[in-house]
Structures are given as C-alpha cells and as structure tokens.
N, C-alpha and C positions, 0 to 999 in steps of 0.2 A: 716476241714475248707475249704470252697470253693467247697465242693463236692456236689453231688446231688444224690437223690435216683432214681434208675431205676428199672423197672420191665419188664418182657417179656409178651407179649400178642400175640394173633393170627396174629397181624400185625408186630411183631418183637419187638425189644427193645424200650422201651418208657422212656424218661427222664422226670421225674415229673416236673422239672423246666420249661418245654416247654408247660405244660398244662395250659389252662386258669383258672383264679380264678373265681369261680362262687359265692361263699359266704364266708364271714368271720364271725365267731361266729353266724352262721345261719342268717346273714343279707346279702341280695343280694348286690353284688358289682355293682356300677353304671357303665353303659357302657359309652363310649365316647359321648360327646355332639353331634357330627355330625358323626354318624356311616356310614361307607361306605356300600351301599346296596350290598347284595350278587348277583353276576351275575346269571341271569336265563339261565343256560346252555341249557335248552330245547329250548328256543327261538333262541339262538345264533347258535346252532348246532342241527337241527331237526332230525339228524340220531340217532336212538336208539342204543346206544353203547352196551346195554345188548344183543340185537339180534346179533350184530356183534360178540361179544365175544362167544355167544352160537354157532353161525355158525362156528367160528374158532375152537372151541372145538370139534364139530362134524366132521369137516374135518380132524383134528388131529387124532381123534379116527378111522376114516376110513383108514388113512394112516397106523396106527398101526395094524389094522385088516389085511390089505393087506400084511404087513410084516409077520404077524403070519401065514397067509395062505401060503406065499412063503416058509416059513421055515417048513411047514408041521404040524404045531401045531394045525391049524384049518382045518376042512374038508370043502369041497365046500359048503355043506349044512349049516354048522355052519356060515361060512363067509357070505353066501347069506342072511341068516335069520337076522344076526346082522346088515348087511349093509342096508337091507330094513327097519329095526327098526330105525336106525340112520337117514336115509334119510327122513323118515316120520316126523321127528322133525323139518325139515327145513320149 
C-alpha cells in the first residue's frame, strides 16, 4: 500500500509513478487545455552543448594520456599519435 514500482535504466532508478500517463485502455489521455509550450533551448542558448561536451571529453582524454606517458605506460610515439588523433576531432 502506498508503494510504487521502480526499475533501473541507463539513466538510473526510475519511479513508475513519476512517468506521464500516455493512454488508458489504448485511448489517448487528453493533455491540459492550455499546455505550456516547451522552451526552445536552441534559440535561448545558441551554444551547441554537444560540441562543448565533446571538447571537454577530448581534453580529459588528453590529460589522461599525459599521465600515462609520465608513468611510462605510453611511449613518446604512442602518445604523439593518440594526441594528434584527439586534437583532429576539435
């Protein structure tokens, strides 16, 4: 009583009671009479967050490579080749 069903997804724990109801008995559920429009994030923030995330990932990988080189795990040639590959993605 008073409990809820949960499951785990790639986004973590999901509580079924928080999910929107789409249909009941295969009949679409009516939305609110005056639905609030979804904000257009592309117009509000013209910066492409995907590119920012990708650049941050590349810089993090470069830092890891430098540490591996300092520890002697990577040779100078291996480090240079991978660094060149990562920087070409920017």
